[in-house]
C-alpha positions, 0 to 999 in steps of 0.5 A: 501535508505537514506544517512548516515545523514538522517539515523542517525537523524532517529535513534536519533529521536526515541531514544529521543522520545521513550526510555520509551516505551518498547514493550513486546517481545511476542507481536512481534510474533503475528499480533493480539498481536501487535494490542492489544499492540498498543491499539486495545483492542477488535479484531473481531472474524472474524479477529481471525479466519482469523489469525488462518487460516493463522497459520494452512494452509495459511503460507504453501500455501504462501511458496509454491506459492513463491517457484513456482515463476511467474505463467504461462499465457495461452494465447489461448484455444484449439480452438485458441481463446484468453483466457488469463488465469493465471495458479496459483495452485488451492491452490493459489486461495483458499488462495486468496479467503479466504481473500476476504471472511474475508471482505476487500470489502463487510464489507467496503460496509456494514459497511461504514468504511475502517477499515475491509479492513485495518485489512485484509491487515495488517494481510495478509501482516504479512504472505504474503505481496504480497497477500495484493495487490489484496485486496488493488486494489480491494478496489481501484476499489470498492471505486470510483464505490461507489462514482461516478458510475452510478446506472446501473453500480453499479447494474451490478458490486456490486453483484459480487464485494461484494459476500461473497463466492469464486465467488467474483470478483476482481478489479485492478487499472491500471495507469502506462504505459511504460514511467513510472507512476510518471508523469501521465500527460505526460506518459498516452497515452491511449485514450478514444473515445466516439462512439455512446454514449459508451466509448472505450479505446485503449492503453497499461498499462505496470505495471498492478498488479492483471492482470486478474481481472474482473474489473479495474479502468483505467486512460485514456485521452478522445479524444480531452481533454487537455494535462497534468493531467487535461486532464485525466479521470478515467474509469471502464473497465470489463474483458469481453465485454457484449457479453462475449468476452475478453475486454482486453488482457494480453500481458505477465506476468512479472518476477520480484524481490519481490512478486510472489503472485500477477500477474503483467502483460502488458495489451492491451486495444483495443477498450475496453468497458469502463464506465466513472466515475465521471466528466471528468474534475475531473479525476485527483482527482479521480485517486489520490483518488485511489492512496492515498487509496492504499498508506494507505494500503501500509503503513499498509503492510509495518508495518506488513512486518517490524514486521514479519521480526523483529519477525523472527529475534527475534525467531532466536536470542532467540535460537542462542547461541553465546559465551555461551549465546543467541544472544538476550542477547548480549548487542549490539544485544539487543540494536538493537532490542530495537531500531527496536521495538521503530521504529516499534511502531512509524511506526504503529502509523503513518500508522494507523493514515493515515487509521483513517484520510482516514476513515474520508474523503474517501467519500468526493468529490471535492472540498475537505475539510481541513481535506482531505488535512491533510489526504493527507499529513499524507498519504505521510509521512506514505507511504514514511517512513514505506516503507523505514523502511520495507526495512531497517528492512528486511535487518537487519533481514538478518544480524541477521541471518548471512549466513542463512538469505540469504537462500530461505529455511528460508524465511528471504530473502523473506521479503527483496524481498517483502519489495523492492516492497513496496517502489515502489508501488503507487509512490517511496519515491521521489514521496511521498516527492514531492507530500507531498511538494506540499501539504505543499506549496499550502495548508499549511497543516503542520500547521494543522498537527502540531496544532493537535499534540500540546496536545502530544508535548510541544508547543515550540517544535511544534513551532520550527518544524513549523518555520523550515518547513516555512523557507524551503518553503521560499527557491528558488524552486530548492533549496526547492525541492533538500533539501526536503527529510531531512525536509520530513523525520524530519516531518515524524519522528516528527509526528510518535514520537508525536503520540506515546505520550499520548494525 
């Protein structure tokens, strides 16, 4: 969490920049109305149908899945052969496949835009943040296959990943091993061997979300490659070998805080069939492409969760009578709601800006353009700031409910559990800061970002922000890194507030 000083400046930034922006309370209760409030005037029919399904059926299924906890893993069939089957209830699979039918994969492929995936992930996250993870990592599998997969590979996997019915295949993105995920160059021990023209991977992935997926993109080091991140490559690994046998094994599923609607497991790769994506010397860039797409999705999911937590708090405050009048009418409580609404609006602007930039550059290949590095910076800012906002908003929503907020039967504690994983997925806050700092140092991308905000913010204010960042970048290395969070937070809040102003 943030220290006191950072939290204080965070709140002041919004009170100054956004006090004139009032959010109608009714827009908070619905993800579709909130999108309209944020400027999305035309919502596609399929999205409205998806939202209606969640209200009529999906939420009850999601509640039941969450109460059931970690699913079971059936490792062996009756014949004694490994089957590694994840045993969710049939309703879980119905809920999951309903989202795939909405089109986070096939619409992206057909329309060549990421926005359908962003809309599905956002709306799903309002009702079940964890369920958005399978859609996110499946997109993270589809995107590099579209860009870097050989034709024969695309012909094999596209028909399955792009199906519009319940037979659709899922994807996954497995990078992290037992030593952690932040330092991939040191911690990835999975090795790829080229045997008679075919790749075979051996190693273990420790935090493997969407275990059981029919295909996964996996970070591994080709045998003989150099050490560090430059020696990594990205591979596509199917669940089954071409002879029908299992191609990877699930050692176990993990009991964890946070979401229960996506299975997280330990994956064993044992001479697993794999296909190299792209050029091996570009592997680290492909890995980061996948991670950055997931970070954008994480930011959208964080905003949706923060909205849901605030919506539940609002519903409670409107109906809870305290000292003779509704809680929402108490001056201090109303002020807290106003502050949270302003923060939510700014967070939404920042998250959707990250998606807008991703949509502009996601099909680029190395070497990247200046706009791609702008996308990287905004994505780090958005992932960092929205994930922390989701945690703080969910915690505050529990406080609004008082003791009732701690009880599982009212969902409020669930939003805090779900929010905790959003700050960890695809790199925790310090990872976003350090990666963002690298973009600032090597690419000077803050200049491009700030220049783009000049139509929304007085040039003198923009210039002062640029000079502050430049002074920080001129500090000695250790001092520069140690003090990076305050500068990164200020740039995130500055950008979000500017995006809320009319151009």
